[in-house]
C-alpha atoms as one frame of an Amber mdcrd trajectory, in Angstrom:
protein
  14.649 -46.531  -3.915  11.990 -43.337  -4.093   8.751 -43.917  -6.271   6.562
 -41.689  -7.609   2.923 -42.826  -7.257   0.904 -42.317  -9.666  -3.010 -44.489
 -10.054  -4.895 -45.565 -12.838  -6.520 -42.758 -14.678  -4.407 -39.727 -13.191
  -2.951 -37.185 -15.360   0.810 -37.306 -14.561   1.908 -34.304 -12.959   4.451
 -31.842 -14.986   7.536 -30.686 -12.654   6.586 -32.754  -9.510   5.166 -35.596
  -7.908   1.746 -35.818  -6.261   3.208 -38.728  -4.050   6.549 -40.243  -3.141
   7.188 -43.824  -1.853  10.400 -43.826   0.222  12.042 -45.839   3.075  15.381
 -45.047   4.525  17.335 -42.420   6.594  15.529 -38.852   6.639  16.819 -35.684
   6.212  14.345 -32.858   7.297  15.535 -29.127   5.761  14.323 -26.410   7.507
  12.914 -23.428   5.252  15.766 -22.506   3.063  15.789 -18.521   1.770  18.007
 -16.899  -1.162  20.399 -15.526   1.110  24.409 -16.607   1.115  24.545 -18.827
   4.267  28.120 -18.149   4.793  27.136 -14.499   5.194  23.652 -14.547   6.144
  22.890 -11.779   4.002  21.542 -11.344   0.386  23.047 -10.967  -2.749  20.347
 -10.324  -4.729  16.649  -8.844  -4.455  15.710 -10.524  -7.772  13.026 -13.632
  -7.642  14.824 -16.101  -9.480  18.368 -15.409  -8.010  16.789 -15.956  -4.530
  14.613 -19.372  -5.614  18.342 -20.275  -7.222  20.250 -19.821  -4.262  17.633
 -21.227  -1.954  17.837 -24.191  -3.963  21.888 -24.700  -3.656  21.582 -24.250
   0.022  19.169 -27.308   0.156  21.594 -28.716  -2.121  24.674 -28.299  -0.125
  22.486 -29.748   2.980  21.536 -32.744   1.415  25.141 -33.362   0.043  26.241
 -32.896   3.625  23.780 -35.465   4.947  25.102 -38.259   2.635  22.285 -37.639
  -0.265  21.317 -36.224  -3.458  18.411 -34.403  -5.499  17.245 -38.110  -6.300
  16.658 -38.822  -2.904  14.087 -35.539  -2.266  10.274 -36.607  -1.688   8.812
 -33.465  -0.784   9.529 -29.797  -1.062   7.264 -26.866   0.133   7.767 -23.511
  -1.152   6.589 -20.347   0.413   6.355 -17.066  -1.965   5.307 -13.790  -1.161
   3.579 -13.048  -4.770   2.629 -16.171  -6.609   2.117 -13.678  -9.817   6.003
 -12.907  -9.282   6.442 -17.260  -9.004   4.009 -17.709 -12.026   6.039 -14.704
 -14.353   8.909 -16.568 -13.598   8.323 -20.147 -14.431  10.723 -21.064 -17.527
  13.430 -19.272 -15.302  12.705 -21.140 -12.096  12.457 -24.459 -13.987  16.045
 -23.856 -15.481  17.226 -23.346 -11.494  15.408 -26.028 -10.162  16.484 -28.346
 -13.051  20.578 -26.615 -12.576  20.594 -27.475  -8.780  18.764 -31.036  -8.836
  18.171 -32.139 -12.810  14.951 -34.241 -13.412  14.265 -35.318 -10.006  10.639
 -34.355  -9.009   9.224 -34.976  -5.518   5.798 -33.989  -4.137   5.536 -30.172
  -4.028   3.603 -27.665  -2.512   3.094 -23.919  -3.212   1.944 -21.657  -0.527
   1.695 -17.700  -0.999   1.986 -15.865   2.106   1.979 -12.340   3.434   5.291
 -12.196   4.395   8.793 -14.465   5.371  10.374 -13.762   8.545  13.310 -11.622
   6.888  11.842  -8.624   5.399  14.158  -8.913   1.681  12.864 -12.976   1.433
  10.630 -13.701  -1.487  10.760 -16.943  -1.394  11.368 -19.983   1.468  11.629
 -23.623   0.545  11.276 -26.314   3.285  12.403 -30.042   1.616  12.319 -33.839
   2.869  14.777 -36.740   1.680  15.172 -40.099   2.407  18.134 -42.100   1.732
  17.495 -45.692   0.808  18.588 -47.921   2.786  21.537 -50.185   1.940  20.567
 -53.850   0.678
């Protein structure tokens, strides 16, 4: 079972974990952007819609590997505009909970100048660990 680590005296993070202890089979998901993976096309230029789609893409890949949101141990978010991200925290939180429930892995967010796909506003990498059978 994956377990969040919280040293004595540290504040509990809100919406993420500082560290996760895990043992099992690993799934490494390459950066997912907010496009429809069946057609490799964007259906929206809206930031939150792209976040929602990127998270759905990750969830589908986890499922394909026999994992679920509870197996996530790490997410790395790349955004082209941190102000846009900060301005949509409530909506992003709702999209996140719709995709992953209340499973909060270790997360990092990085603002970048651009992403490879010109219309992409967010790219999210994921790592999941499915515990070994007992």
